[in-house]
C-alpha positions as a printed Julia matrix, in Angstrom:
203×3 Matrix{Float64}:
   0.0    0.0    0.0
   1.36   3.42  -0.97
   1.67   6.39   1.36
  -1.34   8.03  -0.27
  -3.55   4.95  -0.13
  -4.13   4.97   3.62
  -5.34   8.6    3.89
  -7.54   8.05   0.86
  -9.08   4.92   2.38
  -9.83   6.79   5.61
 -11.46   9.57   3.62
 -13.64   7.13   1.66
 -14.66   5.39   4.89
 -15.65   8.71   6.47
 -17.71   9.65   3.42
 -19.46   6.27   3.39
 -20.28   6.53   7.09
 -21.74  10.01   6.78
 -23.66   8.96   3.68
 -25.26   6.1    5.59
 -26.39   8.5    8.3
 -28.06  10.8    5.78
 -31.17   8.59   6.13
 -33.05  10.45   8.86
 -34.58   8.89  11.93
 -38.09   9.16  13.23
 -38.33  12.68  14.63
 -39.78  12.93  18.12
 -39.23  16.62  18.8
 -41.87  19.26  18.21
 -41.37  22.49  16.34
 -41.07  25.24  18.93
 -43.4   28.23  18.74
 -41.95  31.73  19.04
 -45.17  33.62  18.35
 -43.49  35.36  15.4
 -44.68  32.96  12.73
 -43.47  29.68  11.21
 -40.43  31.27   9.54
 -39.03  32.33  12.9
 -40.21  29.08  14.5
 -38.06  27.11  12.07
 -35.09  29.41  12.63
 -35.45  29.14  16.41
 -35.82  25.37  16.24
 -32.53  25.08  14.37
 -30.78  27.58  16.65
 -31.89  25.69  19.77
 -30.87  22.25  18.45
 -27.18  21.57  19.2
 -27.31  18.29  17.27
 -28.24  20.34  14.17
 -25.97  23.35  14.72
 -22.73  21.69  15.77
 -22.24  19.63  12.57
 -22.76  22.82  10.54
 -20.14  24.6   12.64
 -17.73  21.67  12.25
 -18.27  21.61   8.48
 -17.62  25.35   8.29
 -14.41  25.0   10.32
 -13.22  22.13   8.15
 -14.01  24.06   4.96
 -12.4   27.26   6.23
  -9.21  25.48   7.24
  -8.9   24.01   3.74
  -9.22  27.34   1.93
 -11.5   29.65   0.0
 -12.65  27.1   -2.59
 -13.76  24.68   0.12
 -15.55  27.44   2.05
 -17.43  28.45  -1.1
 -18.45  24.84  -1.72
 -19.87  24.54   1.81
 -21.74  27.85   1.57
 -23.23  26.92  -1.8
 -24.13  23.26  -1.37
 -25.22  23.0    2.27
 -28.12  25.52   2.22
 -29.36  24.41  -1.22
 -29.43  20.75  -0.23
 -30.89  21.56   3.19
 -33.79  23.42   1.59
 -34.58  20.74  -1.01
 -34.26  17.91   1.51
 -36.47  19.8    3.95
 -39.22  20.05   1.35
 -38.83  16.32   0.7
 -39.23  15.68   4.41
 -42.5   17.59   4.37
 -43.85  15.32   1.64
 -42.55  11.95   2.85
 -42.5   12.33   6.63
 -40.16  10.78   9.21
 -38.45   7.43   8.65
 -38.4    4.92  11.48
 -34.73   4.17  12.08
 -32.56   4.55  15.16
 -32.0    8.05  16.5
 -28.35   7.16  17.03
 -27.68   8.36  13.47
 -27.71  11.96  14.77
 -24.39  11.36  16.51
 -22.47  10.33  13.38
 -22.38  13.74  11.61
 -21.05  15.18  14.89
 -18.36  12.52  15.15
 -17.33  12.5   11.48
 -17.35  16.25  10.83
 -15.92  17.07  14.26
 -13.08  14.61  13.72
 -12.35  16.01  10.26
 -12.29  19.57  11.62
  -9.93  18.5   14.41
  -7.6   16.47  12.15
  -7.72  18.98   9.27
  -6.8   16.53   6.49
  -6.11  17.8    2.98
  -9.05  16.83   0.73
 -10.24  17.81  -2.74
 -12.98  20.42  -3.1
 -15.45  17.79  -4.25
 -14.97  16.07  -0.9
 -16.08  19.17   0.99
 -18.97  19.61  -1.44
 -20.04  15.99  -0.88
 -19.93  16.42   2.9
 -22.04  19.57   2.56
 -24.61  17.74   0.45
 -24.82  14.78   2.83
 -25.19  17.03   5.87
 -27.84  19.06   4.04
 -29.79  15.88   3.29
 -29.68  14.69   6.88
 -30.35  18.03   8.54
 -32.95  19.33   6.12
 -34.94  16.11   6.01
 -34.87  15.74   9.77
 -36.33  19.19  10.3
 -38.71  19.06   7.35
 -40.31  15.85   8.58
 -41.17  17.38  11.97
 -43.66  20.24  11.37
 -47.32  19.58  10.59
 -49.07  21.56   7.91
 -47.6   22.1    4.47
 -47.59  25.9    4.56
 -46.17  26.24   8.05
 -43.68  23.48   7.38
 -42.45  25.16   4.2
 -41.76  28.42   6.01
 -40.16  26.6    8.93
 -37.77  24.79   6.59
 -36.96  28.11   4.92
 -36.25  29.71   8.31
 -33.9   26.91   9.35
 -32.15  27.03   5.98
 -31.5   30.74   6.3
 -29.92  30.27   9.73
 -27.81  27.36   8.45
 -26.62  29.54   5.55
 -25.67  32.44   7.83
 -23.95  30.11  10.3
 -21.81  28.23   7.78
 -20.91  31.48   5.97
 -19.88  33.36   9.12
 -17.89  30.52  10.68
 -16.1   29.64   7.45
 -15.24  33.31   6.87
 -13.93  33.65  10.43
 -11.7   30.59  10.03
 -10.43  31.85   6.67
  -9.4   35.1    8.35
  -7.57  33.24  11.14
  -3.9   33.86  10.32
  -2.28  33.07  13.66
  -1.5   29.5   14.63
  -3.36  29.72  17.94
  -6.61  30.79  16.26
  -6.5   27.87  13.86
  -5.69  25.51  16.73
  -8.69  26.9   18.63
 -10.92  26.15  15.63
  -9.63  22.58  15.53
 -10.25  22.2   19.27
 -13.88  23.18  18.66
 -13.99  20.37  16.12
 -12.65  17.88  18.67
 -15.29  18.99  21.18
 -17.95  18.49  18.52
 -16.73  14.92  17.96
 -16.75  14.33  21.72
 -20.36  15.57  21.9
 -21.2   13.1   19.15
 -19.7   10.24  21.14
 -21.74  11.28  24.18
 -24.9   11.5   22.07
 -24.23   8.04  20.62
 -23.78   6.58  24.07
 -27.0    8.19  25.24
 -28.92   6.86  22.21
 -27.57   3.32  22.72
 -28.02   3.23  26.49
């Protein structure tokens, strides 16, 4: 096996694992009500769901550490896929599989952000698409009512777009070693949260 074969095999394994977890579980949470309408309800639901926010943060850190092209791929593909997958979730509804899947995006993306491997741009784009499928479908399958659900998905997508754009931009601007190390530490904490969530789901 060549020196490049091992890193490539690890990368393919990570992609396959995250792809498997893109099939959402049966959602048990309820869409929170802010009193400001379904658009803000969806935004608040995303903002108050660490299992949804942290993978987006980890993806943005990973993309920012790898450069401008990767950050652009994350900003373009994640919100678009999140929106489309959310609409699909409205039509199809939740799928009855184990809720432990929610921990895997945390573990995979957090580990990638912490390790900061060098990957092609299409790899970051693929991760963004897979996370968009998992996150968007999971939220879209929760609300009841097509109109309210559509606006809720749009609200969550807007927050996801702002979050990934701001975090990726901040990491791109990080020029000192300690700031980039801090970003990678956040990734390691995200992976640790995923391990804790997995243990809780399998208890």
